[in-house]
N, C-alpha and C positions, 0 to 999 in steps of 0.2 A: 113184098119182103118172102113172102113165102114161097113164091114159085121161084123167086132169086134160089135159095136154099135148093129145092129141087133139083134147077136145071144145072148147078156150081158142084151137086153130089155128084152126078152122073158123070162130069165133064173131068173133077177132080181125079176118081178113083181112077178111069180109062188112062188119064196122063200119067197116073203115078205107077198103074200097073208096067206102062209101055215105058217108062223113065226108067226104071229101075233096074232093067235087065235082070240080072242073075243077083242082083244087092238086093238090099232091104230096104222099102219106102216106110217113112213115117209120118203120119198127115193128122194137124191136128185142125178139125175144122168150128167154127163158132156155131152154136145150137142157141137158140133162144127162149127163155130168159134165165136159165141157171144151170147151164150144161156145156159141154162141147162134145164132141164127136172124134176120137181118133181112131185112126185106121193103119193097120199094119199089113202092106204087102209085102209077103215072101215069097222067095222061091219054092218050084213045086215040090223039090227035096228036099225042102227045109221042113222037119218035124220041132223044134224047139230052139229058143233063141233065149238066153239067159237076161233077163233084166240088168243094168248096170246099178240100180239102186233095188239091194235084196236086203234080206235076213229081217225083223221087225219092224225098220223101214218101210221097207217092202210092203210088206203084210199091209201096214196101216195105209199105207198111199193109195194102194189098191184093190181096201177092202171095199169099196162102194162101188165100184165098176161092174155096169151092167153089159153084159153081150148083147148083143144087137142081132146076133144069129144061132146057129149052133156052129159055126165055126172053128171055134177055140177058147181059152181062158187065159187068163192073164193074172197068174199068181205072185205068190210074195219074192219067188227067184225067178222064173223061166215065162216066157210066152209061150204057148202049147197048140200046136196045130190041133184041131179035132179029126174025127174021123174021115166028113169030107175036107177032099183037097180044095178050099175055097179060094179065090184069088187074092179076097182081102178081108182080116181077119179085124172087126168093127167091135168098139165098144163107146158106151154113152159116159160119161166122168163128171159126177155132180159136182157143180163148186161148193165147197168148202170154206170155213174161216178159222177150225179150229186143227188145222194138221201143223207138225212142227218143220220148222227148215223152211227151204223155197218150196210154198204150195202147187201143187198140180193144179189146179182151178180156183183162183179164188173169185169171189162173184164182186163187181164195179156196178151193179145197177143196170148198164148199159154194155155189157160185156164182161171177159175175163181177164184175168192174168193168168198167165202159165209160165212155167218152167221146165224144159224139156229132159233138166234130170230125171224127174219123175215118171218117162216116157221111153227113157234111152235104152236101146239094145245093144247087147257085145256087138263083134262085127263077126263072130263065127259063122254066119249063113251070108256073108260079103259084105260090102261097105255098104254103112247105112246113111241114109239122107234125109232129112228134115224138111217137111212144106209147114205151110200156114193157109188156113183160108177165111178169110171175113172180111165184110166190106170197107173195113177200117184193119191196118195191123202197125202196131207202131213197136218196132225191134231195131235193134243197132243205131240207136241217134235217127231214125227218121221215121216217118210217118208214110207208110203205102198205103195202096187197095186193093181189094178181093185175092189175091195171089202172093207169096212171098218164101224164099230159099232159107232154112237158117244156115247161113255161112258159118257161123259159131259152134253149130253141132248142137251137142247134148247139154252146154252151159249155157243157151241162150234162152233169156224173158222176153215174155212179149205180151203187149196188151192187143187182145180179139175187141176190137167194138162194133157195134152196128152201124156207125157213122165213122166214114172217114176224119181223123184229125187234120186240122189246117198247122201247115209248119210253114213260119216265115223264114227266109234267108239268112243265116248266119245265128237262128235262134235256136234252143236245147227244144226238143218235145216236151211236153209237160201235158197232163191232163188230170182234174180237179173235178172231183164229183160235186155235179150242181148241187147236191144237198148240204155242202158245207156252204158256210156263212161266209160272205166277204172277208172279215174280219179272221179267221181261221185262213183263207187263203194267202192274205196279207201277211201273214204272222209267218207262215210255212216259209213263202219266198223270202221275206227278211232273214232269217236264220239261215235258210240254204245261202243266198247269198255273203251273207257276214261270214260264214264258215269257211266255205269255198276260197274267199279273198282271203281272208287272214291266215288259211294254210297255203295258200299258194304261194303268200311271202315267207312263210315258217318252214317250210318245206320244201324249197325250188329245185328240188332232183327227183322230186314224185312224178309219177308218171300218173298224173290224173286225168283223166277220160269223162267228160260231163255226161251224167245219164239220162234217162227218159225219165222225168219226174209222175209219178203217179201218186194222188191223194184219192182214196176212197174211204165212204165214209159205210162202216159196217155194223151188225147188231151181236150182238151174245148176252147171254146172262147175267147181270150186277151192273154197275155203274158204266162210267165214263173209263174207256182204258185204250192202249196204244199198242200196236206192234207193225211187224215191218222187216223189210231187207235191203240188200245194198247190191244186187246185181245190177247188169247195165239199163233195167229198168228199176229204176229205186222207187219202192214200194211203202206207201204209209197207211196203216189201217188206223182208223180212227171210229172206235166201238163206240157207240152209244152218243155219240159227242154231239154235246148240245149247240145250238145256234150263237146264245152268247156265253162263249166259255169263260170260267171264272179263273182266280188266279193259280190254282192248282191244275186246272186242266190245261191253262197256258203252260205252265213249270212243265207238265210231262211232253207237250207237243216240240218244246224247245229241246229237252232232249231228244227225243225221237231222231227230229230232225238235223239236231248238230252229230247225235252220233253216226245215222246211217250215210250222211255226207263223209264223216270221218272216215270212214269204211273207204270211200273212192280215193281216200292216198295212199291206200294199205294193199300190199301184194299177198293176197290171201292165201293163194296156191302154192305161193313161194314158201310158206313156213308151216305147210301142211307136215314135214316131215319131222319137224321138231318136237320135243317131248312134250311142251306146253303150247302145242299150234294155238288150241281157241283162247288162252289166257292172253299169249302176246296178240292175237286179233281182236278179240271181244275187249279186253282187258286195256288195249292200245287205243281201241277206239274209243271208248270210255274216259280216258285219259285226255285223248286230243279235245274231244268236247268237251270237257272241263275245263282244259286250259283255253279254248276258243271263248268259253261261254265268261271267262274272268279277264280275258284280254279285250274281250267286244264289250264289256262292261254288262252285258245279261245277268250275272251273278256276281251281288257284293260278297265283300270278305266273307261277313256271316253268313251268308247263303252258301258259301264256296265251302265253309268249314264245317257247314251244315250236311253238305253234302258226302263230304270226306266220313265227318263221323258216322253217318247209316251206313255208307257200304263198308266201313270197318266194323260196325257192328253188326250188320247183318254176315261177315264175313268170318269173324272171330266165333259168334253163336252158331254157326252149323259146323265151323271147323272142328270146336271145343279144343279137346286135349290132344286131338290128333296131328300129326304131320301133313306137311300137303300131298305127299309122295302116299301117304297112305289111306290117303281116301281113293276110292273108285273113279274112273273117268265118268260113270253113268251117275253116282252122285254127287258128283261137282257139276255135271251139267244139268240134271235134275234140279238143282237148288241153284242154278244161276251163279257160282261161283267164279268162275272164268271171268263175269262184270263185274261183281261187289270185290272179289279178292284181287281183283285182274286192278282196279282202278287207284286201288291202295296202296298195292305194290309196284306198279309205274311213277304214282306222287310220290312218296316216300322215298323210294330208291335212287330215283333221278334227283329230289332233293339233297341225298348223300354222297350225290355222285362225287367220282375225285376228279382231281385235273383239269387241265381246260377246257373250255369249250361249253357251250350254250346247252340246256334241255333240247330243243328243237334241233340243233344241229345235231346230238346224239343219233336221235330219232331219223331223222333226214341222211345222214349215212349209212346206217343200219338199213334202209329200205333202198339206197342206192346201190348198196354190194350187193343186196338181192336181187336187186333189177338188173344188174351187170352180172347175174347167173353164178356168184358166189354164196357162199353159205356162212356169213359170220357167227360167231359167238354172240347169243343176246345177251345172256348177262355182262362179258365182256364190253358190248356195244353200250351196254345203258350206263355199267358203274364207272368205266376205264374212257370210255371213244379210244381217240389214238393216245392217251396217257400212258407211258413205258418209263420203268416198269411199273405195273399197277395189279393189285390182287383185288378178288371180288371178295366182298366182306359180307353184304348181307343178300343179293338175291339168291344166291346157291343157295342159303341154310333157309330162307326164307320158303322155297319152292322145292326145299329136299326131304329126304326121309328119317333125315335123325334131329332128336326131341318134337318139343311139338310146336306147330307156327305160334301159337299162344307166347311161349318163353323166347322166342327169335325177335317176334315184335317188341316184349318187354324191352330187350336187349337193345334194340336199334334205338326205342324212343329214348331209354337211361341215356345211351351215348350221343344221340344228337339232339336232345331235348323238341323235335318236332313235333310234340303232342304230348302230353302230361296226364298224369293218371286222375281217374275221379270217380267218384260211386256211380254206378247207375241213374239213369234219367227215369222218371217215371215210363217213356217210350221204350225205354230198354228192359225195363221191369215186366212190361206188356209183353212184349218180344220174346223174354224167356216165362211166363205163362204158356203162351202158345206152344214153346218150344217143349215144355214140359207135356202139354197135351197130348204133343205128338209122339212122346215116347210113351205115355200110358198107353196110346193105342198101340203101338208097335210091339211094347212088351207084352201086352195080349195076343193080337194078332199076327204071332208068327213074321214080326220085321214088315210088317204091312202098315198104313194107315194113309187117311185122307179127311183134310181139314179144310176149311175156309172161314175166314177171319171177316167177321161185319162189326159194325158199331154197338152191336147189340153184344156180341160172345163172338161164338164158335161154331160152325155147324159141321158135326160129325159125320164122316160118310158111316153107310152100312158096310160092314165086309161079310160077303157070305164065307161061314164056317166060325167066325169070329164069335163066341159066346158071348162075352162083355158089350159087343159093340156090332152087334149084327143086324141094328136098324139106325137109321139114320137120327142124329140128336142135333137139336139146336140148343146148346149149353149158354146160359146167360150169368147164373149165379156160379160159382164152387167153393164149398164149403160155408156157402152163406152170404159170401160178399162177391162184388160185381167181378166180372171177368175182366175186363179191364178196367185201368183207371185207379185202380185201390191199390196203395203201397203195400197192401198186410197180404193181398192173396197169395204171393208167391213162398212167403213164409207158411201161410194154411197149408197150402197146398205140401209142401214139405214137413210139416207137422204133422199133418191126418195119415200120410204117409207111411212116416216113422212109426207113429204111435198105433192105430189101427190096420195097418196094410190096406186100407181102403179110403177113397176119398168122394165126399157127396155132392155130386152132380145137380144143379136144379137147372129144369129146363123152361123153354119159355112158355109152352101148355100149362104150367105149372107141376108138372110132376117132376121127381128126385127119384135118382137110382144112383148105388153106390157101386163104382169102379173099383175093381182090385186095383193094388198098387202095391208091388214087391219090392221095391225101390225107388227111391226118391230121386228126378231130377237134380243134379250136379250145377249150381246154378253160380253163374260167374259175379265176380264181388267188385273187378276191376276193370274201369272202360278208360279209354281215350278221348280226349278231346284235342284236335289241332289246336299248334301254335300257329294262327293261319299266317300271323305277321311273318314269322320266322319260316314257316313252308314259302310263300309266295315271295319272299325275298331271295331263298335259296332258290326257287325255279327260275328266275325271271334275272339271277346273276350269269357275269360271264364265265364263269367258272365255277366248280366244284370245289370240295376240302382239298386240303394236300394233302 
């Protein structure tokens, strides 16, 4: 295998240079076991080329790239040639599991997942072409060997593997990490097939294209977790995954698979110009996976209600007393509010829709219009469908700038009865304790915070320049009470902050320290619980309210 890499490398760069002419060639080659090599062949007169992925995202993506010669540098915003005019600028790209969005190189154990958006260049130095080299290459629904051209350009995702994948006629390409158990693979296939079969019937005009399915075992600090994305390679990353998954892991895996396959029935690029593009895309996928799970019997009504309640609670606790438009896109994305707020916006607004037409026919018509080149009004599509006259009632105010989102939720629930008010559960009290600690850090550290929730308490990150939280602290008690699981902890935090302007934090190592608190966290007293029978009846009805 080592000899193959050496010989292929020489052939690849020679062919790339000759094939590119006066254009630019970008070539990704698999190294083993933990990296790929990217080479940029530029015309002699080309001194610099902008990266399409730039700014903070570009800086984070290319921070660990290692130049393999003195020919140039890959920065946050552009690729720059060095003093020597080299035919190829080469970089080693290590695999990583912690980068946001489509990863540049995600480790598979037997190769790497790559997405060309991280390597893509503008065409300022000529037409850009993209190539791959590896013993096995899976892309565009096919399993190839040795070399391939990325016909989809910068939007191409691929698996670069040490061994070619077998592909049977008529079957989609799939790669399952051998470190995953047979039970896990079986569940992935069951949920994938069930999601696709349901949505094909429910969204007959959707332009579904089967992806290459890739499920990989990955590691990171902490317990089991999930991650993934749904380009033409649908990647499912299962972190620290047990050989014998329990009910919690099985539920998480079902959410991941159904969510990512739901994305394949949407048109992501077609909604990019919409004001709430990420909520439409991610919230829409959450609704489709939730609806699929209910209709396929993967969620009982009680579990479906708990799912909705959790999403609404998370949305409400982060939005607090703000309007949706009053929050920055960075805040929304950082707290994944397009997922939690998106799910409940889709669910409750669709349940309260007006006029004729089923819920799924509304979504189907919206994406059909997009696919035909139109730009339908999202709010009207969801609330009114083809019904006329019809005025939007809920979506515009929930996602608007006037008044708090919390007030609009109360108005919707009071008018429809789709959810009823109730005091906070212990889980919601615990969530507010965590939010109180986040506020405490932000108030003391110039708006910065860093917290990790654990079964024992909260790990507070050390923040440079923050006097109160300069060092990491593992808090297990607050005002002498357990951080989580005690109904009195939130009251104790508020009382201490009001009375003493300080809160006593007890540490896991037995130490204590008082953190300054100038203003107590304003806790919510009114939460909502879905009337799931009414919600499901409305969602499965042939029409909405008059």
